[in-house]
N, C-alpha and C positions, 0 to 999 in steps of 0.2 A: 503493500499500499504506500501511496504517495503521502509525504508529510508536509506541514505548513505550522509555522511558529509566527503566533500574534504578540507583539509587544505593545501593552496600551493600559489605557486605566479601567477600573471594574467600573461598571454599571449598575447599581443596586435593583433597579427595575428591568434590566435584562434586555432593553432594545437597543443599545448602542455598546460600544467599547467591546472589553474582551468577550463579553456575552454574545453579543451580535456576531463577531469574528467567530467564535467557535461553533455556532449554529450554521453559520454560511459557510465554512469549510467542509463542515460535516456533510452537509446535504449537497455540496458539490462534490464529494468524492475523495476528500483527503483527510487523513489522520490529524486533527488540530492539537497543538500545543501552546502554552502561553507563559508569558514572563509580565508579570502586571507592576505597572509604574507608579499608580496611585490606586487608591480607595475613594469612592466617591459614595455618598449618599445623596440620592437623587430619584426623581419620579418623572411622570411625563409633564409636570407643571414647572420643575426647575430643579437645580442643583442647590441642596443645603449644607454640604460640607464637601472638603478634600483633604485626603491624608496621603501626602507623596511617601514612597518609599526610599529609603537612602540609596545613593548611588554603590555602595558595598553590597546591599542586599538584591538590587537589580543585578549586579554583576552575578553574584553567587545564582539567582534564579537562571539567567542565561547559561552559565558554565555547566549547569546542572543537566539542563536539556541538551544542549549542543554536543557536549562530549558522550552522552548516550544515545541520543536519536537525533542525528544531524539533520535538520530540516531541508526539504526540496526547493522552499520558498519561505521567505520572512515579509509580514506586513507590520509596518510600524504605525501606530496611531497615536495619538495625543501624548506629547510628552512635553513638560511646561517648564522645566529647568536645563539650564545649560550643560550642567553637572551631570544629568542623565543622557542628555543627547550624546556627551563625550564617551560615556560608557558604550552606548550601543554602537556608535562608530567605532569604536577601539575593537569591540568585539567582532564586527562583521570584517574588518581587516584582520584580526586574529585568525577567526576561521575559514576567512575566504568564503562567505556566505554569498548564495547567488540567488537571483530572481527577488530581489528587494523592492517591495512596494511600499513608498512612504506616502502616507495620507498626511498633509502638511496642513494640521490642524492649527490654525493661528488666529483667525478672526471668526467670532460669532455671528450668526444671521443678521443680529443687531448690528453689527458693524464694532463691537467692542473686542479689544484685542485679548487673547487667551493666554500669550506667552509673553515674556519679557523681551524687550529689544536685544539684551544680550543673549538670550536663548535664541532667538531667530537668527543673529549674528554666527553663532556656533553650528545651527542647523544649515545655514547657506555654505559655511566654510568645510564644515566636517560630515555632514550626512548626506545632503543632495548629491555631492558626485559619487557617492557609493550607491546610489539608487538605480535600478534599472528603468523604473518608472514612479513619477509623483502623479498625485491626484489632487491638484490646488481647485477650489472653486474660485469665482471670479475676485472677491476682495483679497483671496490671499496669492492669486496670480498678481494682482496690481502691487502687492507688498514685495514679492518677487523680483518681477520686472520693473518696478518704479514709475509705472504708466498707468493712466486711466482706461478701463475697458467698458465701452458702451456700444458696442456693436459686434458683429461676428467678424468683420474686418480687423477690428481691435483684438479681438480673441487670438486672430490667427499671428498677429505682430507680436503679441505678448508671449503666445506659446512658442514660435520660433526663437525669440531672444532667449527665452528661460531654457529651451532645449540646448541650443547653441552655447550659452553661459555655463551651465550647470553640467553639461555633457550627459545628459540622461532624458529618456523619454518622458514627453509631458502629456497627461490626459487632462485637459482644461474643461471644467464642469460648467456647461453654460447656465443651467439653471433658470429661474424665474426671472433673472436680472437683464438677460439678453434674448433668450428664449425659452420654450417651455422644456425638452427635454433634450437637446443636441448637444453632445459634447465633442471634443477636438483632440485627437490624437496627433503629436508632433513628435515624428521620430526621425531617424537618418534617413528615410526614403520619402520624407516630406509630410504633408497634411491630411488628415483622414477623419472625415467626419461621420460620427456615429449617430442615426438619427433615432430619438427615442420617441415613444407613443405618450401622449399627453393622458395622464390618469389623474382624475378628479378625486384624490385622495387626502385628506388635511393631515393625516396619520404618518408623517415622514421622519419621526426619531430614528436616528442611527443610519440614514441612507449612505453617508459618506463612508462610515465603517464597513457598510456591507459591501458597497460596489468595490472599495478597495481589497477587503478580504476575499471576494470572489475573483478578483482579476490574480491576485495570490495563489489561490487553491487552482485556477486554470493554468498558470505558470508552473506549478509545482507536478501538474500532469503532462507537462511537456507542450503545451499549446504555444503557437507564436504570440506576440505581443497583441497582435490585432485581433485574432482569433480569442484570446484570452479577454480582451476588453469587450468584444460583441458578446461573448458569453455570459459576463458579467452583466452586461445591459440587460440582456433578455432574462437573466434571474433575478433582478431588481424588479424588472417590470412587471414580473409574474408575482412576487412578493408584494408589491403595491397594490396590484389588482384584486388579490386576493381579500383587500378591504376589510383587514381585522381593525376592531374598533375597541381599544382598551384604553382606561385612564380617563382622566380629567381634562389633560393637554393635548398636546401632540403626541398620539401614541406611537408604538412600534408597530413595525411589520410583521408580516406573518412568514418568518423565515422558512418554515416549514410546510410551506404550501405545497412543495413537489411531495413530500410525504402524504398530504392529504390526497392529493390527485391519485397515487399509487394505491393509498388504502380504498378508496372509492369504486376502483377498477373491479 
């Protein structure tokens, strides 16, 4: 069986973070492992507490997993401090890990910065050049490229700059800010648009975590980058279309919709 490691924070309500990653990787056919960067107290209405692990303990988790079951792919989610980012980058280099997917969680939907300027600097300098693909949304791509994005043409310009500057593939997520569900992959071969179907579902908690984890799972199975992205887009569309409705806020998707479909046959 192929394997994948997620390095991210824990979401106590199960819709995002480590929990979403493990569900996504499992139903996409790979064995999921985890190294937790932080514990959060949160639900569909918001976050009420965060307890970050120490760099030393994160390193212990990573060493324990990798020296026993070396992953075929790695997904990295929200990491809030520069010290933790440094540990992750150092570990990737140490073990020469492959198929590294970085979900560049830096800016909330509200526009608020989620990590410090220092941490963003270390992310840019140490981690992004080690990634096979990064998956920024538009506000995050604006931070990485230093330019405003208001159109699909702006997306193409920013994605090309980021891809060349950091020497990694870039999946720039359009989202509601530019279009409905169209994402742009910039790689060494050029630009590739992935058209998404519009799904009227307000419960979108954990979509970024889920998409990046699905890409990592597909890469672990040996798919090309374009095929991995296309498969991940199809999976997240199905999870949203299942119309799960839980909680009082923006609820989670049904990560297990594939299992539901099988059980109903």
